N, C-alpha and C positions, 0 to 999 in steps of 0.2 A: 838200397835195401834200409829201411829202417830198422830199431832194433826189436821189434814187433815182429818185423817180415823174416827178418832173418831166423828170430826164436823158432818161427811157423816152420820155414821152411829146414833146419836144420829135425823138430820133431816130428815131421811129417815124413823123411827120408828114412827115419828108425823106425818108425811106428808103422809104416802101409799095412804090413799083416793084421796089424792090430784093429787095425781103421776098419781094415775091407767089413772083419766081423761086425763090427759096431754100425758102420754104413748100415747094414741090412736089418739091423735092432732096434735104431737109435729111437723110434717111435715107441717103442714100448711103455707101458703105463703099470706094470708089475711092480711088486715090492723090491724084487731084484735088481733095477734098473734106479731103484732110489738108493740103494745102499753104496755110498761110496765108497772107492778101493783106500787100502791104507797103504801108503808108502813112505810114510814116515820110518825115520830110527833115532829113539827108541818109539814104541808104539805111543800113542795115546789116547784118553778113554773117552768116549763119546758124553759120558755125564759127570759135572762133578757137583754134589749138593745139590741135587735139583736144578741147574742148568747144565741144558743141552745146547751141546755146539750142531745140532743138526734142526733146531726146530725154536721157535720164537719161545723165550723162558726167561726167568727172572732168578731164580735157585732160592732155598728155603730163609735164609737168615741174611741179612742185611750186612751184616759186622763178617760173614764169610770172606775168603780170598777167593771164591769163587762167586759169587754176587754179580750178576751181571755181566757172567765173564770175565771180570776182573783182569784175574792168574791165570787164566786156561791157556795153556800153549797152543803155540801151532804145530802143523807139519812138521816144521823144517827143525833139523836137529841144531843146537847150538855149535859140533862140533863143525857143522858146514858156515861157519862165518855169518854175519849178519846180511840181511836180505837185500840186494843191490836194490838202488833207488831206481821208479820206474817212475819219470814225468813226462805223459802223453804227449807226442809233438814236439817233444825236444832231444838234442841229442847229447850226448857225453860227449864232453871234453878230452880228447885222447893227452896224454904225456910220456913223457920218458925221463928213465932216472938218469941225470947228469948231474955229478960231483957230489952225491948222496942226499940230490934232493929230487922229489919229484917237480919236473918241469913242464908247465903248463905257459902257452900262447893265445892270448885275448887280443881282438882286434875290434875298440871301438868303430862303428861305421854306420853308414847309413842305410836303412833296411827297408825292404818290400816285405809286409805281410799279408799272406790271406788269410781274412780274420773270417770269410767266409766265401766259399767258391764264386770266385769272381770278383769279390771285392777285396782288392789287390790294397793296402793301405799303407802311406809311406811314415814309416817310425824311425827311430835310431836304437839299435841292437847292438849284438857283439857276435864274430862270426858269421855274418848274413843269416844269423837267427835274431828272431824277439818273442820271448826273454832270447838270451843267452844261451851257450851251450852250459850244461851241469859240469860243474867241476866235484868232484867224487875222492876223497881220501881217508885216511886210517888216524884216527886219535896217537899222535907223535910222530908222524910223518912232519919232515922238512920239505916246504914248497918253494918254488922259485917260480914266479907268473911275470914273463913279458909281455906287457900291454905295449902295443903298436895302436898309433892316433892316425885313424885313417875318415877321420871328420873332420870338417874342413873348419875347424874352429877347438879351442882349446879345453883339453878335460883333465881328469885323473880318476883312478879307482880304488873306491872304499869297501873294505873288508869288513862286513856289518856285523859287530859283535864280536870280532878275535882282539884278544889282549894280545898285542904284536907291539914289536918298537915301533916307537910313534913317525918315527921319520917312514914308515911304511903304510900308516896310516892312512894317506891316502884322501886328505881333509885339501882342497885346493888352497894354497898360498899359506896357511897354516902350518902346514907339515911338511909341504912339496912343492917347486913349481908348477906350475900346471904341464903337463906332455901338448907339447906345441905339436899341429897338424903333420903327421911324418915322418914323429919322432918317435921314440920307445923308450920307457922303462921300466924298470927289474924291481920287483917287489920279494922277500924274501923272508920267510920267517919260520920259527918251528911253530905244530899245532899241539897246544896240549889239552884243546876242549874235545869234546865231542857233543853231537846234536845237528840242529839244523839252522843253518846261518846261508848268508848268501852276501853277493858284490852288487855293486849300483856305481853308475856314475856321480860324482858327488858336485855336479852342477844341477841346481836344483830343475832347469827348464829341461834339462837331459834325460833327468828321470821321469818327469811328467812326458816326456816320449818315449818312455817304454824300456831305459836303459839298465837292465838288470839281469840278475840269472842266479842259480841255484849256488849255494858253497855247502856238500852235505859232509860230515865227519860222522862216520864211523865208530864207536867204542872199542878199544880192545877188546873188551870182554864185554860179549852180545848181550843186550839188556834182554831182562826176565822179567815176563813170561818171552820165548823169540815168536818172531811174527814171520809168517810166511810172502808178505807180500810186503811194499815200502814204497807208498805215492808219494808224489811232492806235484804240489797245485799252483801253480803263482797267479792273484786275481788281479788283473789292472783295469781302468775305466781311460777311456779317451772321449776327447771332443770330434768330432769331425762333419763337418755341417753337410748337409746334404747332396749340392753339387761338389766335394769336395772329394778329394783319397789323402790328403795330408794331414795328418793330424795337430789342431791349434791347441798346442802347452800354454797358452796365457788364458784360457777359458776358466770360468769357476764354476762350468755345470759342464756336464759328462753323458753323452749317451751309445757310445760304444763300450762294449767290456767283452773283457776278453778273461780265458785262464789257459796260460801256458800259450798264449798269442792267437788262441781260438773262440768262437763265437760258438757260443749254441743256437742251430745244432751238431757246428760242425766240430765242438770238444769232442775228444773222442773220450768212449766211456770207459770206466775201470773196471775189469773184467776179472770176478775172482772165484774159485772154487768153493762150492758147499763146506762149511766146516772150516775154511781157515779162517788163522788170525790176521787182521790186518789193521796197520799204518797206513796213515793219511797227514801229509805235512801240507798244512794251507799258509800260504804267506801274502800279506794284502799290500798291495806295492800301489795301492790306488793312489794319487795325488791327494785327495782330501777327504775321500771315503771310506770309512767303515764297515764291515759287511757280516751280519750275520747269519751262520753257515748253517745250513739245515739240511740233518739226513735222514730222511724217509724210510720206515720200515727197522729200523735199528734204534739202540741205545749206545752209545760209545761212552771212552772213558778218554778225559782231556790228560795227557802225562806228560805234556811237555811245550813250553814255549822256547821262544828264539832263545832265550838266557841258558838253557838245560833243562835237562829231563827231571819233570817233578816226581819228589819223593813217594811211593807207592800211599804212604798214609794221606797223601793231600790231592789224590786222584779221584777227579768229580765226575760223577756222569751226566751226560747228555742228549738231549737232542738237538740242540742248538747252540752254537758255539760263537760268540760276537768277538772278532778279529779286529784289532785296529789298524789303520796305518801304519806299516813299518815293522807290523809285529806278523810273527808264525805262530802256529799251534798246531802241535801235533796228539789225535787223537787214536785211538785203538778200538776194534772189535771183534765179534766173533762173527763171521758172516755165516749166522744160522738161518736165515731166512730168504731164500729162492725166489728170485723173480727180478726185474730193471726197476730200479729205487732212484728217484729223483734225488737228487745230491745239488743244492743250488743255495746262493743268496736269499735271504726272505726279503731286500730291501725291494718294492714292488717295479721303481724305475730300472732295477739292475736284472730284472728279471725279461729283459725285452732288448732288441738290439734297434740301432737308428731311431733313436728316440726324437725322430721328426715332430713336432707339433702336431697334437691331433685336429687342426684347425677342421680337418674335410669330414669326418663322421660328428662334429659338434657343432657346426654351422647348421643355423635356422634358415626357414625360409627367406623371409628378407635379409638373407646376408650375401654377399659374393663371394665367390671361388674360383676369380682368375687366377690368384697367384697360387692356388694351390694345383689347379687344373696344369699351369705350366710344367710342371714337374711330375707327372704321376709314377714314370717308372722308380722313384726313388724314394717315395713315400707309399702310405697304405690307401690299399685301394677303399675308393667311397664312390657309395651311391650317390653324385651330385643332384639328382632330382626330389632327393629326400622324400618319398612317397609312404616310406616304412611309417605303418601306425604308430610304431615305437616312439619316436621324437614327438608325440605327445605326450610323453612322459617326462619332466624335467632331468636333467643329467643323461639321459640317452645318448648315445652308447656308453657303458663302460668296459664293454670288452672289446679290449685293442686288438684289431687283426692285422694280420702279419702282411711283411711286405711281400712283392712276387716274389717266387721261389720256381723259376723255369727247370724245364725237365734237366737242362746240363749242371745245372749245383744241386739237385736230387740227385742226379745220377753219383755224382762225387761224393758225396753224403752219406749213398746208402753202398758206393764199391768197399769201404773200409770192412774189414773183418770181424771188428770189435762190435758192431751193430746188426753182423747178420741176425735174422729170424725175430727180430723186436716187431712190435706192433706197426702195422702199416703207417700209422699219423703220430707216429712218435716225435717225428722231425718239427710238429707243430708247437709241440709242448715245452720245447726244450731249447729253449734264447737263453740271449745275454750271458751271465754269470749260472748258467746252469750245464749237470753235465747228467752222467747217469754212473750209478753202482750196479753193474750185472753178477748177480749171485746164482750159479748156474752148475747142477750137478756134475758129478764128473765126466759123465758120457758127454752129455751136451757141450762142455765144457772143450771138450778135446774135438768135436766136431766144428764148433765157432771157431776155435784159436789153433787148432793145429793141424788142420786138415782145409783143403782147397774145395770141398763140397761146395756143388750152390745150397742155399736152404733158402724156401719160400720166406718172405715177409709174415711175420704173427705165427709161424711156426713153431720156433723156440718159445714162445711165451705162451701161446696156449698149451703147450705139452707142459710146460712149468703147472699152470691152472692145472690142466687133468692130473696131475700126479700129487699137489699141494692144496688146491681150493678145490672151488667147487664148478665145475664144468656145467652145472644145470642154470648157473646165474650167468654166466660170462655171455659177454657181448660181443663180436668181431667188430672189429675196425669199420669204421664207415672210410670209403674210398672218395666218396663225394667232394670233398672239401680239399682234396691236395691235387696239385699245387695251385699256387696263384689264386685263391681261395678272395670272392668278396663279398661286403656284404651290401 
C-alpha cells in the first residue's frame, strides 16, 4: 500500500460519518460549499494587505511582506514540525537507530521501471526503484548509510552537496575504492545542513542510467512561514529506441522524460487544498539538458536551491524557473486558484513521450513510408495515404499526435485517486515532463483523496467551473479522440 493509499485508508476509517453527509451534498454550488474549513492552530487570516489566500490576487504593495503571498503562513502550525516530504510515486527509505545514528540501507541495482502503463524500461536505481527511495532526516542527525552493491559492476554513492569527512564523499577512486559487486561500504557522518539534497552513483553512465534519489534535511527550526505541503519532483531524461526497452546512456539526445520515474500522463498530480501554502522542490537529474519549469495559474517565490535556503530579501517571484543539470530549486506559493493546472518543463521536445522521428506525418506524396509502417505499434499514428488537404501547406503538420493508448493503459492511468474527476480528455495534454497541480476546495479534496467514492470523469472540474469560473462559457470534453487517436 503506497503512502497516499495508507493515508486515505486511515482518513476513511476515521471519517465515515462525516463523509456520508458530504457525499449527498458535494455537488452544491452555494456559498457555504465554497467556505473552506479552518482546522489550523493558531488560526490564520484569509487576507493580508490585499492578498487573498482564496482567490487570485497580488496585494497592495510590492514592498509588503505579503505581496504575492510571500510571507503568508500555511494552516499548519510550526509546533507540528516541518511538513513531511511527499514525493509522488516514490517510497521513503526506512531507518532504525543504531549506536546513536539513523541507519539506512541502500542497494544500487538494475531496476525495471514502468514509465507508462505497459512501458517497462530497464534502468539502474536503488532498492528496486528508479529514482531510489527518499532519505528524510532532521538537521543535526548523525546518519549511517550501508550501501550494498547488487550491480554487476563497481559503483560508489555520492551525497550531493553535503559538507562531510572526505572519506565518505563517494568520489570513485579519488576518495574511496569502488564498491565491488556484492560488497558493502558504510558511509557515516553528521548532518549540519538543512535543505534539499540528493544522492547518486558517481559513475557517470550509471547516473545517466537513472541512479539517483532524494536526501531531504528538515531544519531544526521550522522555516518561516510554515508550509502545509512539501513536494519533491526529480526530472530525468533517457534515450530508449522505438524497438527497445533498455535505456542507452551513451546517446547525446533523449526521447523519454520522467518525473519521479513516470512520464505524463502517468505522473501523479500534486493535490492540495484551496488556500494552503505549498512548497515544491524540483531537481534536474537529466544527463545534458536544463528545464524551464512553468506553473500555470499561480505565481511562486523561489525560496531555495540545492545549496541552501535563500534569505527572504532575495526571494524572486516567477511563473517559470530555469533549473540546470544537477541543480535543485525550491519554490513556494499560496494555492489560491482552484482548478487542474499544468505544471511542466517548457522545452517543447520535453512535452512528449517517445520522441521517435516524425517521418510519418511529414512525408510527402513522393516519399516512401515502408520503414515507418514496419513499426506502427511504437510510433505516432499516421494516415499513410496523405490525402489530407493540409499537406498543401508547407510544414504541415506541426501538431504531434499521440502514441497509441490502449484501453488497459487508460484504465491504469484513471485508476489513481489523484486524477478522479478531471476532464475526460486530460491524458491527451499531459505528456513527458508534465504533471498537474490540483487545487481543490475542502469538500472536493475530501471526496477525491479521502474516500473511495466513484467520481465521474469531468465532474470535479465542472464543479470548480461552476463555483469559481463562468459555467455559461464552459465546453465539456469531447471523447471522440480518446484513446488511440489517428490523424
